C-alpha positions, 0 to 999 in steps of 0.5 A: 848294400851299405854293409857290403861297401863297408866290408870292401872298404875295410879289406882295402884298408887292411891291404894298404896297412900291411902292404899286402898285394896280390903279387906278394901273395904269390910264390917268389919263385913264380915271379922270378921265373916269369920275369926271366922267361919274359926277358928271354922271350923274343916276343916278351911273353910266355907264349913263346915257350908254350905248345898247342894242344895235340888236337889243335891241328891248325896251331901245330907247325906244319908243311903247307904241302902236307896239311894236318888232318885227323885221319892222316895223323891216325894213318901215320900212327899206324904206319909208324908202328907197322912191321908189315911194311918192312918188306925190303929186308936183306934176308928173308928172316928179317922180313916184317920184323921191324918198324919205325918204332924199333928205333923210336920207342915211346917208352924211351922218349921215342929214342932207342932202348940201347946205345944204337937203334937196329931195324932190319937185321935186329933180333929181340926186344928185352924189357924196353928195347935194351935187349936188341942184338944183331941177327947172326944171319946178317953181316954187320954191313947189312944191318940197318943201324945208323952211325949216330944215335937216333934223335927223339921224334918228340916235338919235331913239329919245331924242327925245320931241317931234320937229322943231326946234321940238318940235311933234309928240308928245302928251306930253313938252314938249307937255303943255299946248300943246293950244291950238296943235295945229292944222293939221299938229299936229292929229295930236297928238290921236291921242296918239302920241309925236313920231316916230309923229305926225310921220311920219303928217303927214310922209308927207302933207307929203312927198307920199307915198301908202300904200294897198292898191293901192300895197303890192300894186304895189310888193310890200309887202303881205306885209310889212304883213300880217306887221308889223300883224296886229292891224290889220283889213285895211281899216286895215292899209295906211295912212299910220298903219301906214306911219308906225309902220313907218318910226318903228320903223326910225328908233328902231333907228338907234343909234350904239352902235358909236362909240368913246365908246359902246364905252368906256362899256361897258368897252373902255378902248382904244376911244378914243385919248388925244386923244379922251379929253382931248376928252371931258374938255373936253366934260364939263368946261371946255367945258360942252357937257354943260349942254345935251347929255345922255343917250345921244344927247347931246341934250335936249328943251330949246330955246335961242337961239344967235343963228345965221343962218337958212337963207334967208341961205345961197346955194342955199336955196329957198322960205324968207326973212326972214319964214319963221315957222320962223325963230322956232323953238319960238315959231312953235309955242307963240306964246309970247314966251319961246320965240321963236328957240329951237331944240331941242338936237340929238344929236351922233353922226356929225357927221363926216359932216355937211356943215352945222350948225345949223338954218340951215346957217350952219356947214360944218365942225367946227372953226368949230362949236367956234370958235362956241361958244368965242367965245360971240358970236351972229351973227344981229342979228335975235335979241334979246339977251334971248333969247340962251341964258345958256349962250352965252358965251366959254369961253376954251378953249386951242388944244389944248383946242379941238383935242381937243374937235374930235377927240372930236366927229369920231371919238370920237362916230363910229360907222363902221358906220352905213351898212352896218348901216342902209342896205338893199341894195335896196328892194322896187320895185327902184327906184334910191334915195334918188333915182330921177330919170334923172340920179340913176340914172346918178350912183348907178350904177343905170343905165349 
């Protein structure tokens, strides 16, 4: 025992003599990043940025009207990829050929594989959705193709009001907007959160059908019974319960295995030095943190960045310069101060994206970083007074931009998303996400 005490005393003397402390043994980049994050965190700690584990359902943000249950999540996972509910197609050859995942491909960060998603009225898949085209039997105005690039559904648990203009959801930023709850947004009067509200209306908009006959024929009735025992049988197999199941699944789509998330939880080797330098640019000189906050690095805030609209991109269908969706938040509220402003999106798994911004005007991360560094709007239709004050030249060096790009590309990339969140099969046995004859071949469902 005496020898042990002498050894401990000797080690203490050596540490004191050389001024060596535990902190000094750490990577200085870790120290700088931790200090920066704690300084920006409203709580003063790193937990502000961390996501729960996917299996920890109680810790995932959720609508109290739609508590997360494992069986409900599993049902929603099937329905999201299920072409069998695509029963309200405009033409017979569109019947049961599309799914929610047609426009939200896991392999593309749960976004489309091309500039614009096409559900009903689309044909072909390609390698990762880039080959989807208009069915020649459909007139352009018959397509289920939206005038804005579909947002990723990753990390939507941190979205209180959904879509680019935030129009769905009774609470959050929509408190006081009841005057605008007309048409599709009348669903807000049910009092649900954005995700649950949007998916009720979305199942209708995207021409899907859920009722007892459908659940019986596709094999989902038992799952609905297990997920919604509190609903009487006459209300159990509906668009509302379907929405609740899909929304429950979507809330579990967390990129909690990304290197940055692992670093936040104590694995200091999860990120490379370049990723850490990029994170320091993101949370420092790059000023990205002003808009991108919290675990998903998103915000329920709306800004005009002056980017081009979707109709200006080759291959965009059923949109144009007079499309009201070009007006962003203003198209919902009608307020002059909201015109051309769009919601701040999440930033994980951008490495899988094929395009960025609401109008798909940028198709790679390098140009995305350059756009914000230059800080010059490209859309002359957006009045200068509407442009966000946050858009201005950043004067980043080439190295800083390269580091930032790496942080966005790999530091925020969860490599397990596809394997964790995509089912092996759906109950109907149909090909997914697309089930038209050519897609079936391209996806390997038919020889």
